N, CA and C atoms as an extended XYZ file, in Angstrom:
534
Properties=species:S:1:pos:R:3:atomname:S:1:resname:S:1:resid:I:1 pbc="F F F"
N        65.320       59.893      -29.556 N   UNK     1
C        65.889       58.752      -28.869 CA  UNK     1
C        65.623       58.905      -27.372 C   UNK     1
N        65.079       57.855      -26.757 N   UNK     2
C        64.824       57.952      -25.319 CA  UNK     2
C        66.055       57.532      -24.519 C   UNK     2
N        66.002       57.713      -23.217 N   UNK     3
C        67.141       57.441      -22.336 CA  UNK     3
C        67.574       55.975      -22.393 C   UNK     3
N        66.606       55.078      -22.451 N   UNK     4
C        66.922       53.651      -22.496 CA  UNK     4
C        67.746       53.318      -23.741 C   UNK     4
N        67.349       53.852      -24.878 N   UNK     5
C        68.114       53.607      -26.105 CA  UNK     5
C        69.523       54.176      -25.999 C   UNK     5
N        69.650       55.351      -25.397 N   UNK     6
C        70.964       55.967      -25.222 CA  UNK     6
C        71.854       55.077      -24.359 C   UNK     6
N        71.319       54.557      -23.256 N   UNK     7
C        72.113       53.691      -22.378 CA  UNK     7
C        72.508       52.402      -23.082 C   UNK     7
N        71.619       51.848      -23.875 N   UNK     8
C        71.940       50.601      -24.563 CA  UNK     8
C        73.033       50.793      -25.603 C   UNK     8
N        73.036       51.921      -26.298 N   UNK     9
C        74.048       52.115      -27.332 CA  UNK     9
C        75.398       52.503      -26.740 C   UNK     9
N        75.423       52.997      -25.505 N   UNK    10
C        76.705       53.362      -24.912 CA  UNK    10
C        77.464       52.134      -24.420 C   UNK    10
N        76.796       50.999      -24.328 N   UNK    11
C        77.471       49.773      -23.907 CA  UNK    11
C        77.560       48.848      -25.116 C   UNK    11
N        78.756       48.589      -25.568 N   UNK    12
C        78.943       47.749      -26.751 CA  UNK    12
C        78.661       46.287      -26.428 C   UNK    12
N        78.071       45.623      -27.394 N   UNK    13
C        77.879       44.187      -27.303 CA  UNK    13
C        79.116       43.539      -27.916 C   UNK    13
N        79.751       42.673      -27.168 N   UNK    14
C        80.973       41.999      -27.619 CA  UNK    14
C        80.652       40.542      -27.899 C   UNK    14
N        81.456       39.927      -28.760 N   UNK    15
C        81.236       38.523      -29.058 CA  UNK    15
C        82.574       37.800      -29.205 C   UNK    15
N        82.617       36.609      -28.649 N   UNK    16
C        83.780       35.735      -28.749 CA  UNK    16
C        83.287       34.426      -29.355 C   UNK    16
N        83.950       33.976      -30.419 N   UNK    17
C        83.589       32.709      -31.057 CA  UNK    17
C        84.805       31.803      -31.051 C   UNK    17
N        84.573       30.550      -30.714 N   UNK    18
C        85.637       29.550      -30.735 CA  UNK    18
C        85.111       28.263      -31.347 C   UNK    18
N        85.994       27.583      -32.078 N   UNK    19
C        85.647       26.301      -32.696 CA  UNK    19
C        86.748       25.306      -32.376 C   UNK    19
N        86.343       24.069      -32.093 N   UNK    20
C        87.303       23.012      -31.801 CA  UNK    20
C        86.723       21.693      -32.275 C   UNK    20
N        87.580       20.848      -32.832 N   UNK    21
C        87.143       19.512      -33.228 CA  UNK    21
C        87.752       18.514      -32.252 C   UNK    21
N        86.892       17.679      -31.701 N   UNK    22
C        87.324       16.664      -30.739 CA  UNK    22
C        87.036       15.280      -31.312 C   UNK    22
N        87.970       14.328      -31.140 N   UNK    23
C        87.802       12.984      -31.703 CA  UNK    23
C        86.917       12.097      -30.824 C   UNK    23
N        85.693       12.562      -30.567 N   UNK    24
C        84.743       11.810      -29.750 CA  UNK    24
C        83.398       11.809      -30.467 C   UNK    24
N        82.480       10.995      -29.983 N   UNK    25
C        81.153       10.938      -30.598 CA  UNK    25
C        80.300       12.106      -30.107 C   UNK    25
N        79.235       12.354      -30.810 N   UNK    26
C        78.290       13.396      -30.421 CA  UNK    26
C        77.724       13.102      -29.029 C   UNK    26
N        77.430       11.843      -28.766 N   UNK    27
C        76.889       11.450      -27.463 CA  UNK    27
C        77.904       11.696      -26.344 C   UNK    27
N        79.176       11.371      -26.592 N   UNK    28
C        80.219       11.617      -25.589 CA  UNK    28
C        80.379       13.111      -25.331 C   UNK    28
N        80.334       13.901      -26.400 N   UNK    29
C        80.454       15.353      -26.251 CA  UNK    29
C        79.305       15.887      -25.399 C   UNK    29
N        78.097       15.446      -25.709 N   UNK    30
C        76.934       15.927      -24.953 CA  UNK    30
C        77.044       15.528      -23.482 C   UNK    30
N        77.400       14.297      -23.256 N   UNK    31
C        77.520       13.789      -21.878 CA  UNK    31
C        78.509       14.643      -21.077 C   UNK    31
N        79.624       14.985      -21.684 N   UNK    32
C        80.646       15.761      -20.984 CA  UNK    32
C        80.232       17.222      -20.810 C   UNK    32
N        79.849       17.888      -21.887 N   UNK    33
C        79.623       19.339      -21.841 CA  UNK    33
C        78.292       19.735      -21.216 C   UNK    33
N        77.340       18.830      -21.150 N   UNK    34
C        76.056       19.181      -20.548 CA  UNK    34
C        76.070       19.026      -19.028 C   UNK    34
N        77.184       18.590      -18.459 N   UNK    35
C        77.306       18.500      -17.002 CA  UNK    35
C        78.048       19.722      -16.463 C   UNK    35
N        77.393       20.532      -15.629 N   UNK    36
C        78.063       21.703      -15.059 CA  UNK    36
C        79.311       21.340      -14.254 C   UNK    36
N        79.357       20.135      -13.722 N   UNK    37
C        80.508       19.729      -12.909 CA  UNK    37
C        81.778       19.579      -13.730 C   UNK    37
N        81.644       19.339      -15.031 N   UNK    38
C        82.832       19.231      -15.882 CA  UNK    38
C        83.417       20.595      -16.231 C   UNK    38
N        82.655       21.661      -16.030 N   UNK    39
C        83.158       22.997      -16.342 CA  UNK    39
C        84.390       23.337      -15.502 C   UNK    39
N        84.404       22.918      -14.254 N   UNK    40
C        85.557       23.184      -13.388 CA  UNK    40
C        86.820       22.509      -13.933 C   UNK    40
N        86.668       21.372      -14.591 N   UNK    41
C        87.821       20.633      -15.126 CA  UNK    41
C        88.491       21.369      -16.283 C   UNK    41
N        87.722       22.237      -16.970 N   UNK    42
C        88.263       22.912      -18.157 CA  UNK    42
C        88.360       24.428      -17.956 C   UNK    42
N        88.322       24.859      -16.701 N   UNK    43
C        88.459       26.275      -16.344 CA  UNK    43
C        89.811       26.469      -15.661 C   UNK    43
N        90.538       27.535      -15.977 N   UNK    44
C        91.851       27.747      -15.347 CA  UNK    44
C        91.757       27.678      -13.819 C   UNK    44
N        92.682       26.946      -13.181 N   UNK    45
C        92.645       26.778      -11.722 CA  UNK    45
C        92.688       28.100      -10.956 C   UNK    45
N        93.362       29.106      -11.511 N   UNK    46
C        93.478       30.375      -10.788 CA  UNK    46
C        92.148       31.120      -10.676 C   UNK    46
N        91.099       30.605      -11.317 N   UNK    47
C        89.786       31.239      -11.205 CA  UNK    47
C        88.986       30.722      -10.015 C   UNK    47
N        89.480       29.681       -9.345 N   UNK    48
C        88.789       29.158       -8.171 CA  UNK    48
C        87.343       28.781       -8.445 C   UNK    48
N        87.075       28.184       -9.595 N   UNK    49
C        85.716       27.885      -10.042 CA  UNK    49
C        85.113       26.719       -9.266 C   UNK    49
N        83.937       26.945       -8.684 N   UNK    50
C        83.242       25.871       -7.954 CA  UNK    50
C        81.743       25.948       -8.236 C   UNK    50
N        81.151       24.790       -8.563 N   UNK    51
C        79.701       24.708       -8.751 CA  UNK    51
C        79.078       24.641       -7.361 C   UNK    51
N        78.100       25.508       -7.095 N   UNK    52
C        77.500       25.587       -5.771 CA  UNK    52
C        76.068       25.072       -5.704 C   UNK    52
N        75.330       25.183       -6.796 N   UNK    53
C        73.922       24.806       -6.744 CA  UNK    53
C        73.518       24.063       -7.997 C   UNK    53
N        73.466       22.777       -7.907 N   UNK    54
C        72.905       21.888       -8.929 CA  UNK    54
C        73.164       20.478       -8.406 C   UNK    54
N        72.236       19.597       -8.614 N   UNK    55
C        72.424       18.211       -8.164 CA  UNK    55
C        73.106       17.426       -9.281 C   UNK    55
N        74.106       16.616       -8.939 N   UNK    56
C        74.834       15.871       -9.977 CA  UNK    56
C        73.930       14.969      -10.811 C   UNK    56
N        72.858       14.488      -10.222 N   UNK    57
C        71.989       13.565      -10.958 CA  UNK    57
C        71.011       14.281      -11.893 C   UNK    57
N        70.925       15.614      -11.778 N   UNK    58
C        70.018       16.366      -12.646 CA  UNK    58
C        70.523       16.377      -14.081 C   UNK    58
N        69.630       16.038      -14.996 N   UNK    59
C        69.927       16.137      -16.420 CA  UNK    59
C        69.606       17.572      -16.837 C   UNK    59
N        70.408       18.135      -17.723 N   UNK    60
C        70.208       19.517      -18.141 CA  UNK    60
C        68.816       19.703      -18.755 C   UNK    60
N        68.174       20.811      -18.389 N   UNK    61
C        66.851       21.125      -18.919 CA  UNK    61
C        66.672       22.645      -18.984 C   UNK    61
N        65.812       23.126      -19.885 N   UNK    62
C        65.547       24.570      -19.943 CA  UNK    62
C        64.948       25.036      -18.612 C   UNK    62
N        65.481       26.121      -18.102 N   UNK    63
C        65.025       26.632      -16.811 CA  UNK    63
C        65.923       26.227      -15.651 C   UNK    63
N        66.866       25.326      -15.899 N   UNK    64
C        67.789       24.891      -14.846 CA  UNK    64
C        68.645       26.070      -14.392 C   UNK    64
N        68.722       26.267      -13.089 N   UNK    65
C        69.547       27.314      -12.503 CA  UNK    65
C        70.808       26.678      -11.935 C   UNK    65
N        71.955       27.271      -12.254 N   UNK    66
C        73.248       26.774      -11.773 CA  UNK    66
C        73.979       27.941      -11.120 C   UNK    66
N        74.410       27.748       -9.870 N   UNK    67
C        75.153       28.786       -9.152 CA  UNK    67
C        76.608       28.361       -9.023 C   UNK    67
N        77.507       29.331       -9.215 N   UNK    68
C        78.945       29.088       -9.152 CA  UNK    68
C        79.574       30.092       -8.203 C   UNK    68
N        80.765       29.758       -7.769 N   UNK    69
C        81.639       30.707       -7.083 CA  UNK    69
C        82.874       30.791       -7.946 C   UNK    69
N        83.297       32.008       -8.270 N   UNK    70
C        84.424       32.182       -9.184 CA  UNK    70
C        85.200       33.433       -8.789 C   UNK    70
N        86.496       33.426       -9.054 N   UNK    71
C        87.364       34.584       -8.774 CA  UNK    71
C        88.013       35.028      -10.078 C   UNK    71
N        87.279       35.788      -10.906 N   UNK    72
C        87.793       36.125      -12.230 CA  UNK    72
C        88.937       37.133      -12.242 C   UNK    72
N        88.966       38.050      -11.278 N   UNK    73
C        90.008       39.078      -11.246 CA  UNK    73
C        90.524       39.283       -9.831 C   UNK    73
N        91.827       39.439       -9.699 N   UNK    74
C        92.485       39.767       -8.428 CA  UNK    74
C        92.108       38.833       -7.283 C   UNK    74
N        91.776       37.596       -7.617 N   UNK    75
C        91.436       36.584       -6.608 CA  UNK    75
C        90.243       36.971       -5.723 C   UNK    75
N        89.384       37.850       -6.212 N   UNK    76
C        88.212       38.274       -5.455 CA  UNK    76
C        87.055       37.339       -5.810 C   UNK    76
N        86.552       36.558       -4.830 N   UNK    77
C        85.465       35.617       -5.127 CA  UNK    77
C        84.129       36.339       -5.334 C   UNK    77
N        83.349       35.803       -6.262 N   UNK    78
C        82.013       36.355       -6.501 CA  UNK    78
C        81.065       35.235       -6.907 C   UNK    78
N        79.795       35.489       -6.736 N   UNK    79
C        78.772       34.537       -7.153 CA  UNK    79
C        78.422       34.781       -8.612 C   UNK    79
N        78.116       33.706       -9.304 N   UNK    80
C        77.674       33.786      -10.687 CA  UNK    80
C        76.533       32.791      -10.821 C   UNK    80
N        75.389       33.252      -11.283 N   UNK    81
C        74.218       32.394      -11.451 CA  UNK    81
C        73.821       32.414      -12.922 C   UNK    81
N        73.701       31.224      -13.506 N   UNK    82
C        73.260       31.122      -14.893 CA  UNK    82
C        71.993       30.283      -14.969 C   UNK    82
N        71.272       30.493      -16.045 N   UNK    83
C        70.091       29.682      -16.348 CA  UNK    83
C        70.310       29.025      -17.699 C   UNK    83
N        69.995       27.749      -17.788 N   UNK    84
C        69.996       27.058      -19.071 CA  UNK    84
C        68.671       27.433      -19.735 C   UNK    84
N        68.752       28.188      -20.819 N   UNK    85
C        67.525       28.713      -21.430 CA  UNK    85
C        67.035       27.894      -22.623 C   UNK    85
N        67.949       27.223      -23.302 N   UNK    86
C        67.582       26.420      -24.469 CA  UNK    86
C        68.380       25.124      -24.435 C   UNK    86
N        67.715       24.018      -24.778 N   UNK    87
C        68.385       22.724      -24.875 CA  UNK    87
C        67.804       21.970      -26.064 C   UNK    87
N        68.676       21.544      -26.968 N   UNK    88
C        68.293       20.653      -28.058 CA  UNK    88
C        69.320       19.523      -28.058 C   UNK    88
N        69.074       18.525      -27.195 N   UNK    89
C        70.012       17.420      -27.029 CA  UNK    89
C        70.128       16.637      -28.329 C   UNK    89
N        71.295       16.274      -28.772 N   UNK    90
C        72.649       16.543      -28.306 CA  UNK    90
C        73.335       17.648      -29.106 C   UNK    90
N        72.558       18.576      -29.687 N   UNK    91
C        73.107       19.531      -30.643 CA  UNK    91
C        73.499       20.894      -30.076 C   UNK    91
N        72.770       21.386      -29.095 N   UNK    92
C        73.156       22.673      -28.528 CA  UNK    92
C        72.437       22.946      -27.212 C   UNK    92
N        73.029       23.849      -26.456 N   UNK    93
C        72.347       24.428      -25.305 CA  UNK    93
C        72.862       25.844      -25.126 C   UNK    93
N        72.084       26.640      -24.398 N   UNK    94
C        72.425       28.037      -24.164 CA  UNK    94
C        72.355       28.303      -22.674 C   UNK    94
N        73.400       28.949      -22.139 N   UNK    95
C        73.321       29.434      -20.759 CA  UNK    95
C        73.371       30.954      -20.777 C   UNK    95
N        72.563       31.562      -19.901 N   UNK    96
C        72.506       33.007      -19.776 CA  UNK    96
C        72.705       33.392      -18.323 C   UNK    96
N        73.501       34.414      -18.092 N   UNK    97
C        73.737       34.893      -16.734 CA  UNK    97
C        72.463       35.523      -16.183 C   UNK    97
N        72.156       35.176      -14.937 N   UNK    98
C        71.057       35.819      -14.218 CA  UNK    98
C        71.593       36.763      -13.148 C   UNK    98
N        72.783       36.440      -12.620 N   UNK    99
C        73.447       37.285      -11.635 CA  UNK    99
C        74.938       37.057      -11.783 C   UNK    99
N        75.723       38.145      -11.847 N   UNK   100
C        77.164       37.984      -11.999 CA  UNK   100
C        77.822       39.241      -12.522 C   UNK   100
N        79.016       39.093      -13.053 N   UNK   101
C        79.839       40.257      -13.399 CA  UNK   101
C        79.437       40.993      -14.683 C   UNK   101
N        78.634       40.373      -15.531 N   UNK   102
C        78.294       40.988      -16.811 CA  UNK   102
C        76.889       41.587      -16.767 C   UNK   102
N        76.656       42.602      -17.594 N   UNK   103
C        75.283       43.091      -17.712 CA  UNK   103
C        74.507       42.201      -18.690 C   UNK   103
N        75.243       41.469      -19.555 N   UNK   104
C        74.634       40.465      -20.422 CA  UNK   104
C        75.663       39.374      -20.669 C   UNK   104
N        75.238       38.124      -20.544 N   UNK   105
C        76.071       36.962      -20.872 CA  UNK   105
C        75.153       35.942      -21.516 C   UNK   105
N        75.414       35.619      -22.764 N   UNK   106
C        74.620       34.656      -23.523 CA  UNK   106
C        75.622       33.739      -24.210 C   UNK   106
N        75.683       32.473      -23.767 N   UNK   107
C        76.698       31.540      -24.241 CA  UNK   107
C        76.023       30.368      -24.944 C   UNK   107
N        76.244       30.291      -26.256 N   UNK   108
C        75.723       29.181      -27.052 CA  UNK   108
C        76.799       28.105      -27.172 C   UNK   108
N        76.390       26.854      -26.952 N   UNK   109
C        77.275       25.698      -27.090 CA  UNK   109
C        76.679       24.829      -28.200 C   UNK   109
N        77.362       24.709      -29.342 N   UNK   110
C        76.855       23.927      -30.474 CA  UNK   110
C        77.763       22.725      -30.714 C   UNK   110
N        77.142       21.597      -31.071 N   UNK   111
C        77.875       20.362      -31.348 CA  UNK   111
C        77.320       19.745      -32.625 C   UNK   111
N        78.244       19.305      -33.519 N   UNK   112
C        77.784       18.581      -34.703 CA  UNK   112
C        78.840       17.566      -35.106 C   UNK   112
N        78.343       16.450      -35.641 N   UNK   113
C        79.245       15.400      -36.089 CA  UNK   113
C        79.989       15.850      -37.338 C   UNK   113
N        81.276       15.557      -37.362 N   UNK   114
C        82.113       15.766      -38.540 CA  UNK   114
C        82.961       14.501      -38.717 C   UNK   114
N        83.664       14.407      -39.819 N   UNK   115
C        84.452       13.196      -40.107 CA  UNK   115
C        85.448       12.879      -38.990 C   UNK   115
N        86.034       13.916      -38.374 N   UNK   116
C        87.062       13.709      -37.342 CA  UNK   116
C        86.474       13.485      -35.948 C   UNK   116
N        85.165       13.593      -35.805 N   UNK   117
C        84.528       13.427      -34.487 CA  UNK   117
C        83.397       14.421      -34.303 C   UNK   117
N        83.624       15.399      -33.429 N   UNK   118
C        82.603       16.408      -33.141 CA  UNK   118
C        83.202       17.802      -33.267 C   UNK   118
N        82.498       18.661      -33.989 N   UNK   119
C        82.869       20.065      -34.043 CA  UNK   119
C        82.065       20.768      -32.950 C   UNK   119
N        82.797       21.458      -32.092 N   UNK   120
C        82.178       22.189      -30.990 CA  UNK   120
C        82.382       23.676      -31.263 C   UNK   120
N        81.295       24.434      -31.232 N   UNK   121
C        81.380       25.877      -31.443 CA  UNK   121
C        80.781       26.585      -30.229 C   UNK   121
N        81.550       27.496      -29.669 N   UNK   122
C        81.094       28.357      -28.580 CA  UNK   122
C        80.910       29.752      -29.146 C   UNK   122
N        79.758       30.355      -28.868 N   UNK   123
C        79.510       31.750      -29.226 CA  UNK   123
C        79.068       32.462      -27.958 C   UNK   123
N        79.926       33.359      -27.478 N   UNK   124
C        79.621       34.109      -26.260 CA  UNK   124
C        79.356       35.560      -26.654 C   UNK   124
N        78.146       36.028      -26.359 N   UNK   125
C        77.796       37.433      -26.537 CA  UNK   125
C        77.709       38.029      -25.147 C   UNK   125
N        78.375       39.165      -24.943 N   UNK   126
C        78.414       39.736      -23.595 CA  UNK   126
C        78.502       41.250      -23.630 C   UNK   126
N        78.056       41.839      -22.533 N   UNK   127
C        78.191       43.281      -22.307 CA  UNK   127
C        78.786       43.468      -20.923 C   UNK   127
N        79.638       44.455      -20.824 N   UNK   128
C        80.243       44.821      -19.554 CA  UNK   128
C        79.426       45.984      -18.978 C   UNK   128
N        79.140       45.980      -17.675 N   UNK   129
C        78.417       47.129      -17.105 CA  UNK   129
C        79.279       48.399      -17.100 C   UNK   129
N        78.701       49.492      -16.730 N   UNK   130
C        79.373       50.788      -16.540 CA  UNK   130
C        79.676       51.526      -17.846 C   UNK   130
N        78.894       51.241      -18.904 N   UNK   131
C        78.999       52.027      -20.130 CA  UNK   131
C        80.390       52.080      -20.722 C   UNK   131
N        80.859       53.289      -20.995 N   UNK   132
C        82.154       53.471      -21.667 CA  UNK   132
C        83.318       52.974      -20.800 C   UNK   132
N        83.183       53.052      -19.480 N   UNK   133
C        84.218       52.522      -18.577 CA  UNK   133
C        84.295       51.000      -18.730 C   UNK   133
N        83.131       50.356      -18.842 N   UNK   134
C        83.100       48.910      -19.081 CA  UNK   134
C        83.717       48.544      -20.414 C   UNK   134
N        83.441       49.362      -21.439 N   UNK   135
C        84.037       49.106      -22.750 CA  UNK   135
C        85.562       49.233      -22.695 C   UNK   135
N        86.047       50.195      -21.933 N   UNK   136
C        87.488       50.373      -21.744 CA  UNK   136
C        88.068       49.160      -20.998 C   UNK   136
N        87.372       48.728      -19.949 N   UNK   137
C        87.813       47.548      -19.188 CA  UNK   137
C        87.876       46.325      -20.104 C   UNK   137
N        86.892       46.194      -21.006 N   UNK   138
C        86.906       45.080      -21.949 CA  UNK   138
C        88.146       45.141      -22.831 C   UNK   138
N        88.436       46.324      -23.346 N   UNK   139
C        89.597       46.490      -24.231 CA  UNK   139
C        90.908       46.222      -23.494 C   UNK   139
N        90.982       46.632      -22.230 N   UNK   140
C        92.232       46.507      -21.478 CA  UNK   140
C        92.470       45.116      -20.900 C   UNK   140
N        91.407       44.469      -20.344 N   UNK   141
C        91.674       43.190      -19.694 CA  UNK   141
C        90.554       42.155      -19.745 C   UNK   141
N        89.300       42.521      -19.840 N   UNK   142
C        88.223       41.524      -19.801 CA  UNK   142
C        88.300       40.600      -21.014 C   UNK   142
N        88.427       41.160      -22.207 N   UNK   143
C        88.509       40.350      -23.424 CA  UNK   143
C        89.706       39.404      -23.365 C   UNK   143
N        90.848       39.923      -22.907 N   UNK   144
C        92.050       39.081      -22.791 CA  UNK   144
C        91.822       37.936      -21.799 C   UNK   144
N        91.132       38.225      -20.712 N   UNK   145
C        90.851       37.194      -19.702 CA  UNK   145
C        89.932       36.120      -20.287 C   UNK   145
N        88.905       36.535      -21.008 N   UNK   146
C        88.012       35.560      -21.649 CA  UNK   146
C        88.772       34.710      -22.668 C   UNK   146
N        89.621       35.342      -23.454 N   UNK   147
C        90.413       34.586      -24.435 CA  UNK   147
C        91.335       33.593      -23.722 C   UNK   147
N        91.915       34.007      -22.607 N   UNK   148
C        92.760       33.108      -21.810 CA  UNK   148
C        91.955       31.897      -21.329 C   UNK   148
N        90.744       32.146      -20.848 N   UNK   149
C        89.891       31.055      -20.362 CA  UNK   149
C        89.599       30.074      -21.493 C   UNK   149
N        89.242       30.580      -22.661 N   UNK   150
C        88.921       29.688      -23.772 CA  UNK   150
C        90.164       29.044      -24.371 C   UNK   150
N        91.321       29.704      -24.326 N   UNK   151
C        92.582       29.070      -24.737 CA  UNK   151
C        92.910       27.909      -23.804 C   UNK   151
N        92.748       28.138      -22.502 N   UNK   152
C        92.996       27.085      -21.514 CA  UNK   152
C        92.054       25.908      -21.762 C   UNK   152
N        90.792       26.214      -21.994 N   UNK   153
C        89.786       25.173      -22.255 CA  UNK   153
C        90.186       24.358      -23.487 C   UNK   153
N        90.597       25.038      -24.550 N   UNK   154
C        91.000       24.363      -25.786 CA  UNK   154
C        92.153       23.397      -25.509 C   UNK   154
N        93.190       23.889      -24.838 N   UNK   155
C        94.373       23.062      -24.552 CA  UNK   155
C        94.030       21.893      -23.635 C   UNK   155
N        93.201       22.135      -22.642 N   UNK   156
C        92.810       21.073      -21.713 CA  UNK   156
C        92.013       19.993      -22.428 C   UNK   156
N        91.096       20.404      -23.288 N   UNK   157
C        90.301       19.425      -24.039 CA  UNK   157
C        91.162       18.631      -25.005 C   UNK   157
N        92.188       19.256      -25.592 N   UNK   158
C        93.117       18.542      -26.472 CA  UNK   158
C        93.824       17.422      -25.693 C   UNK   158
N        94.160       17.699      -24.435 N   UNK   159
C        94.814       16.677      -23.598 CA  UNK   159
C        93.828       15.615      -23.139 C   UNK   159
N        92.614       16.017      -22.805 N   UNK   160
C        91.612       15.068      -22.320 CA  UNK   160
C        91.128       14.134      -23.423 C   UNK   160
N        91.011       14.670      -24.641 N   UNK   161
C        90.489       13.915      -25.771 CA  UNK   161
C        91.467       13.995      -26.945 C   UNK   161
N        92.660       13.358      -26.811 N   UNK   162
C        93.648       13.464      -27.893 CA  UNK   162
C        93.168       12.726      -29.144 C   UNK   162
N        93.585       13.221      -30.289 N   UNK   163
C        93.246       12.516      -31.531 CA  UNK   163
C        93.967       11.179      -31.518 C   UNK   163
N        93.464       10.245      -32.293 N   UNK   164
C        94.080        8.908      -32.335 CA  UNK   164
C        95.545        9.008      -32.750 C   UNK   164
N        95.841        9.887      -33.706 N   UNK   165
C        97.215       10.083      -34.182 CA  UNK   165
C        98.103       10.596      -33.039 C   UNK   165
N        97.595       11.598      -32.291 N   UNK   166
C        98.364       12.136      -31.166 CA  UNK   166
C        98.520       11.091      -30.066 C   UNK   166
N        97.482       10.287      -29.830 N   UNK   167
C        97.540        9.259      -28.786 CA  UNK   167
C        98.603        8.227      -29.117 C   UNK   167
N        98.694        7.841      -30.386 N   UNK   168
C        99.716        6.884      -30.812 CA  UNK   168
C       101.101        7.500      -30.629 C   UNK   168
N       101.272        8.752      -31.036 N   UNK   169
C       102.548        9.443      -30.884 CA  UNK   169
C       102.932        9.538      -29.416 C   UNK   169
N       101.978        9.878      -28.563 N   UNK   170
C       102.243        9.941      -27.127 CA  UNK   170
C       102.680        8.588      -26.603 C   UNK   170
N       101.969        7.546      -27.005 N   UNK   171
C       102.309        6.209      -26.525 CA  UNK   171
C       103.711        5.814      -26.945 C   UNK   171
N       104.088        6.099      -28.189 N   UNK   172
C       105.419        5.750      -28.666 CA  UNK   172
C       106.493        6.570      -27.928 C   UNK   172
N       106.265        7.850      -27.728 N   UNK   173
C       107.277        8.671      -27.062 CA  UNK   173
C       107.393        8.267      -25.583 C   UNK   173
N       106.274        7.905      -24.971 N   UNK   174
C       106.349        7.440      -23.591 CA  UNK   174
C       107.098        6.114      -23.505 C   UNK   174
N       106.878        5.266      -24.488 N   UNK   175
C       107.531        3.972      -24.523 CA  UNK   175
C       109.037        4.123      -24.676 C   UNK   175
N       109.464        5.020      -25.583 N   UNK   176
C       110.883        5.207      -25.837 CA  UNK   176
C       111.592        5.986      -24.740 C   UNK   176
N       110.852        6.710      -23.934 N   UNK   177
C       111.520        7.507      -22.906 CA  UNK   177
C       111.853        6.698      -21.655 C   UNK   177
N       111.430        5.460      -21.587 N   UNK   178
C       111.707        4.652      -20.383 CA  UNK   178
C       112.970        3.869      -20.499 C   UNK   178
């Protein structure tokens, strides 16, 4: 075994998968999720997430570079640069970190029509730098932070795109509370 193989095996590859069904069309889902500017709307406010480099009029394409400013831990701001590496409109796209906190970040965004609207699946594969120390950091707080981010995203999307049944219930409860 050479040194490179040893270093690769000392850093575990982690994966986070999330699924959510939204009562919107495939086209609406693509329009919303393929815009980097909407990411700030579904990211916890305490992360200070800001898109720094991308033109709003640009349509997503393979090779697109997007720069962000984010404060993932202890309110310390850092740059994060991703590249859109794969796009199959309106079914999926992949973003990969080019510069940022991870030694590997590969995020697949999948969309497919289902009876209730659109099933959205996120698959994030990531590695933390610093070998076994990074793996410990993942176990202690990085994984929990990522889960918090995706929990927040799930709840925010539920509010932004309520099911018809929930929308009716909301309307009735708002009506009766006045």
